[in-house]
N, C-alpha and C positions, 0 to 999 in steps of 0.2 A: 317373741324371741326369733332369732335367725340361725341359720346353719352355722355350726362350729362354735356357738356360744357355750360357755361353761356354766353349768348349773349344779346346785347342791340339792340332792334328794334326801329327805328325812323321813324315815319310816316311823311307825307307831311306837317303836321301842326307843326312838331317839338316835338310832344308828344313822350315820350319814354316808352318802355316796357322791363322789365327784364324777360327773359325766359330761359328755359333749352332746350338743343337739345335732343329731345325724340320723339317717335312715338305717337303724339297726335295732336289734333286740338286746336288752340288758337283763341278765339273769341274776336273780337273788333267791334266797331261801323263802321269801314271801311271794315269789312269782316272777313272771317275765314282764318287763316294762318296755313298751314300744317307744323308743326315744324320738321317733319321727313325729309323734303326737305333740311333742313339746313346741313344735313350730306354731301351733295355734293357741298357745297358752302364755300366761304371764307369771312373773314372780308372785308368790302367795297362793297360786292355784294349787289344786291337788290332782295328781295323775294316778290312775289305778293300774295295778298289775293284772295279769290274766286271771288271778285268783280273787280279784276284787279288793286287794290290800291297798290302802291309801299311802301315797308318798307326797309330802308337801314339797313344793318347788321354791327354793330360796336362791338369792344371788350370793355367790361365794365371796367372802371377805378374805383379807390377807391371812388371818389366823386359820381359816379353813384350808387355804392353799398350802400353808406351811405344814399343817397336820398331814396332808395327803401327798406332798411333793416327795420326790426322790432325795435322799440324803447321802452325803459323803461324810465329811467330818461333823463333829458336834456343832450344833447351832448356838447362836446367842438367843436366849429365850425371850419371849415377849415382855416379861417383867423387867428385864434389863434393857431391852430395846426402847421401851417406853420412857424409862428414866434417862437414858442417853439423849433421846430427842428432846425431852422437856427441860432437863438441866442445862443442855447446851443451847436451847432455844432454836433448834433447827426448824425452819419454816419455809413457806412457799417462796420459790425463786432462788433459794440458796444453792450454792455449788459446794458439794461435799466430796472430799477425797477419802475413800475407805481403803483399808488393806486387810487381807485375810478374808477374802470373799467367802471361801468355803462353799456351802450349799446355797448361799444367797439369802438366808432368812433376814439378817439384819439389813442387807441391801434392799430388800423389799420394803421394810419399814421406813428406811431413809428415803427411798424413791417416792413412797406415798407422802411423806412429810414435805418434800421439796416441790411436789406437784408438777404439772406439765411445763411450767416455766422454769423449773430448776433442773439440776443435773447432778448425777452421782457418777464419779469415776472410781472404779473399784480395781485395786491391784491384787492379783492372785498369781503366785509364781508357779503353781501346779496347773498344768493344762487340763488334767482330768477334772479337777475341782472347778475350774473356770467353765468347762463345758456343762457340768451339772448345773451350775448357777445360771448360765445362759438359758438353759431349757426351763428351769424353774421360773425365771423372770418372764420368759415368753408365756408360760402358763398363766402367770399373774397379770399379763398384759402391761408390763412395766418396762420392757426392754427398750422402748423408744426414748426413755430418759436416763438410761444407764449405759455406761461404757465400761466393759470389763477388759482390763489390760493384763496380758500374760507376762507380767514383769514383777521383779522383786523391788518393793518400795524401799528396802534398805539401801538400794543403789541410788535412790533419788526420786523426787517428785517432779514430773514434767510441768504440771499446772502451776500458775501463779495467780495471786489474788483470790484464793479460795476462802470460803466462809468457815469451813470446819475440816478437821482431819480426824477420822475415827478409825481406831486400830483394834483388831483382834489378833494380836501377835505376841509371841513369847518375849520379844526384846523391843518394846516400844521406844526405849531410850535411843536406839539406833536411828530413829526417824526424826528425833528432835532437831538436828541441824537443818534437815530438809524442810521441816514444818515451819521453822522460823523464817525461812525465805519465802515460803508459799502462802502462809496465812495472812489474811487481812488483819489490821489492828482490831481487836475486839472479837476475833474469831476464836473458836474453841479447838483444843487438842484433847481428844478423849482416848484413853487407853483402857481396854478391857483385858484383865489378866487374872487367871484362875488362882494363882498361888501367891502366898504372902511374900515369899522370897523375891518374886518378880517385882512386887510393889516396892520393896526395900531397895532393890537394885536400881529401879527407875528413879526413886527419890534421890539416891546418891548422885546420879548423873544430872539431876535438876539443879544442883549447886552451880553448874557452869552456865545455867540459863536464867539465873535469878532476876536479871535485869530485863528479860524478854517476856516473862509471864507474871501474872498475878499469883497470889498464894494458891497452891493446889488444894483440891478437895478430893478425898477418896471415900467412897461409900460401898456398902455391901447390901444388896436388896434381898430381903427375906419375904416370902409369901407363904401363908398357911391357909390351905383349903379346909373347910369345915364340913362335917357331915351333919345335916340338919334333919332330925327325925322328931316325931311327935313326942316320944318319951325321952329323947336325949339329943343334945347338941354338943359336939366335941370335935377337936382337930382330927383330921384323917390320920390313920396309923402310918400311912406312907405319904411322904410329902417331899416337895422340892425345896430345899433350904438354900445352901450356898451354891452358887454357880460361878461367880467371879467377882473380883474387885473392880470398881470403875473409878478411874481417876480423871478429873477434869482440870484442865489448865486453860487460862484465858490469855490470849496474846495482848501485850501492851502496845 
């Protein structure tokens, strides 16, 4: 590892710590870790605190960074981000226009999906949210393939010939006329909306664009985490169920 690399330290309890490789001490309740020692180590190695407590060294993944990053507005959860990417077929080399950047969680997943040869252009009208997202994307090492615009996508999309438009906005129907002009044939328009009335309103506006898109699909992704014990397996008493409705349109 080299200076300023990000690493994930995991203690014997499974607690994780996101740290940077640098010449300083990192204090935990299990002892002090000399982060400078990481320079001579590799992912998978174990570093000891001054109390002799072991910390396994792992490479951080996007899900680790999202758990540790600074948040402004509510994020699009991984369960929804994965479905958005898979159902729309977002892949290496694609150009994706996103809006409602927020803290940048979905932006990170999109940037990972398009790879180094792709590009994500994300519209965020609030400068404070845009700045949070920029810092989080820099932390993830993905800022080189993402452009964040401090603009309101309701006013228009600058880009043409894009592969996908992905929205986390309360009124996605206002973007439909812009998306029709910007999307390639076969490209996807994806709208993430938390409330049922937003979906109904969106569908009512789709009547004007019946000739532009294939039949829409709206889904709701539910995940149930289970407690697995020797004497009993059952769903957790607290769980994340509904987060948002996801509507997919494909441009003709």
